[in-house]
N, C-alpha and C positions, 0 to 999 in steps of 0.2 A: 452248664450246659439248659437247665433247667429254665439260666434263662433267659434264653434264646429261642428256648419254644413257648415263653410265655412271650415275649413280647409278636413272635410268628402267630403265636395264637391271637395276639389282639392285633395284629395286625388284618391279618381274617377277619377277624368279625367284625372288623370295623370296611372293611370294603363288603360283605356281607351287609350290614346292616344301613350301608351308602348305596347299596343297589335296589333292595327291598326301598329303602322309603323312595328313591326317585320314581321305582313301578309306579307307586302308590301315588305319587305327584302326576306322573303321567295318567293312567286310571282314573286320576279326581279330575282331573283336564278333560279327561272324555265326558267323562257325568256329565262333567259342568255347562260342557259344549254342548250338549244334548237338550239341558233343560235352559240354554239359552236360548237355543229353536223352541223350545218348545212357550216358554218366559215372552218370546215376543209372536205367538199365539193369541198370547193369553192375553196382552197386552193389545191385541188390533181387536179381539174378538169383546174388549170391555167399554171397548169404544164407544160402543151406542148405549151401553150402560149405566154410563156415568158419561155429562155431559161436562166436567171438568177437561176430562181423557177429551172426550169430542173434536173441544175448543182449540186446545193447543195439543193436537195430536201429533205432529207435525216437535216440536217440542220436546216430547213424551217422548216421542218416537227417539232424538236423535243423543236426549240422553242415556236413554236406556243404551243406546249402540258406544255413544263414549263409555259407557261402566264397565261393556263388554271387553271393548277395547283395551280400557283400564286394566280390567281383572288377563286376560291374554298378556298384553306385558308382563303385570307380574309373576303368570306362570310358567312366560318361556322362560324370566332371569332365573325364575327354581330353577325350572328343569336343568339349565345350562351353570347353574351352580354345582348344582348333583353328580352333572357330569363332570364336573372340576373337580369336584370332591374324590368322586370315585377315578379317577385321574391318577390325583397323590396316591392314594391310600395301593395303587396299584405300582407308582413308582417306589412309594414306601418299604410294598411290600419285594416289590423286585432287588432291592438294596440291600435290602438286610439279609434276603436269603444269598444275591449276593459276598453280602462280610460273612458270614455264617461257614460260606464253603472256604471260603479265606483261611479264616477263624481254625476249622477240620484240616486244613494243607499245611499250614503252620506246625499245627499242633503233631498230624502226621512225621511231620519233618525234623522235628526234634524229638521223637519220639523215637523212629528212625537214627536219627543221631547220635543218643543215649544208647543203643544197643549197638551201633557200630562201636562204642566208646566200651561199653561190659563188654564185647569182642573183644579189643586187643587190649583191654585191663585183665581179661583171664588168658590170654596168649603168650601175655609177658612172665617172665622169669620172675619169682619172687624176690624182694630184696634182703637181702641173709643183713638181719640186724643182729643179730649174734657171733660176729667176729669179733675176735679181740682184736683190741688195739696192738701193735707192735713202737708203742710211743718209745716202752721200755727196756726194748730191747737190746743185752749191749753186746 
């Protein structure tokens, strides 16, 4: 039984870890989005200060937007992956609980069968092994 409890505890811990990691990914993604807006404003404010940015501002802005888009795609794929892990952990936990319930039902059924057998055994008259053989009766 401790083996089943260990499996359930492990699966519950995995589910908790996946949920926590998914939450952290979402929080870090929101923080990155806020910093992306700040980065866009910083790029706009740095335009007059650096002639290299001012000359190719459109290229810099396009590269920055492309980098943001790439990071957004990576972030979305990470969130979807964690959601898949959460669903998998939930399914495993559900299947383990069903397996444990079936196992408990089988054990209860075997215990009941054993109890019925013991009751029947107790109600039967004992077999007498001390009866003398009549083999040599004349």
